[in-house]
C-alpha positions, 0 to 999 in steps of 0.5 A: 201369587200367580193371577191373584196379583191381577185380580184386584186390578179388574174386580172393580168391574163388579161394583159398576151394577151397584153404582146406578141401582144404589142411587135409585133404590137405597136411601141416599145416605146409605147409598153414599156411604156404601159407594165410598166404602166399596171404592176405597176398599177396591182401590186400596186392594188395587194399590197394594197389588200394583205395589207388589208388581212394582217391587218385582219390576224394580228388581229387574232394573240394573243398578237398583238398590234391592237385594240381588236375590229379588231378581232371581227366576224364583221371584219372577216366576211368581208373577205371570208376564213379569217382564211386561207387567213389572215395568208397566206397573212402575209407569202406572204407579207414577201416573197414580201418584201424580194424579192423587197428588194433583187431586189433593192439591186442587182440593186443598188449594181451592179450600185455602183460596176460598177461606182467604177470600172470606177473611175480608167479609163481614160477619162470622156466621156459617153463611157467607154472601158473596157479591157476585153476578154469577149465581152459585152456592156450595158448601166450604169445609173447614173449621168452621165450615161455611156456606158460600152463596152469591147474591145473584142466586139469592135474588133468583129465589124467594125468601122461603126458598133461602131456607131450603138452600141453606139447609141443603148446603149445611147438610153437605157440611154436617155429613162431611160429603167433601171427604166422601167425594175426595176419597172416591176421587182418589179411588178413581185415580188409583183404578179408573174402573172406579170412576163410575162410582164417583158420578153415582156418589155425587148424585147420592150426596146431592139427594142426601142433602135434598132430603135433609133440606126437606126435613128441615123445612118441612115442605118437600115441594118447596125444596123441589122448587128451590132445587129446580129454580137454582138449576135454571140459573146456576153456573159453576162457581169461580175456580171450578169448585171441587165441593158439592154445589147446589143444583149444580151436580146430579141429574136435577130433574130426577132430584126434583121428581124424588122430592115430589115423591114420598120420603125414601125408606131408610132401610138397611141391606136391600132385599136379595131378590131385588135388582139392588139387592143382587147388585149389592151382593155382587159388589160385596162379593167382588170387594171380598174377593179383591181383598182376599186376592190382595192378601194372598198375593202380598203374603205369597210375594213376602214369603218368595222374597224372604226365601230369596233374600240372602242372609 
């Protein structure tokens, strides 16, 4: 197993170049899906190798329920610096579990509280207008999903701009952006090196929704004006929503500038002789090596433990 067990813990560094270049050079929809896929794969590989280290570390603890043979020198020799890494991995796994649990709990708790608040409002369409002096709007997933917007934000926009606002939030719902964001947040909890991908994903999902709003309204300038005006008055929604919020996430000037420009090309893999293409190749290589390293470490440890298990 050797150093292969440690590689997936550091290989997320190879995904960092694609985080910024993807949001600049790829279509927002493709950038969001690429970033989420890379984050989930790299986090899964990190979690597998962390679990392998936990097995080795747990076998060293007195009174553990594992077979005695799992603490033999042959097993410990399979992991470099097993004495420190094995025990440290136990603490790391506890921290990962707590962070993931908190993230999931916060996500679904806010979702449940928001749906409970909507139960007392009149109307059953997909737009819920909340009487609130705090200007905000966000997409609330569920069955069905709802667009939640405060009266203060609606009052700050012109009637024509309301259509861009609603189209933007509906794009978050139809694109299942909450799932992409939650998956990447969990990936960052597993391996902190993946946190930069979340910022790039938040921007990409907002740009994705901006482009859908521009397509629905047929007016990119109108959509840009709605985003800019909302950004000037918007504040975080009550409770600190973990979902995408209109003009509250991502560098708004860059979003407005992108909307004032042409429609981004919806191409596949970027050309290899471009910065985005090179970064994508580095991210793909790092992801592949991480997956192979995790597989190699898992198979190697399985064979070592099988040989050390008494019949």
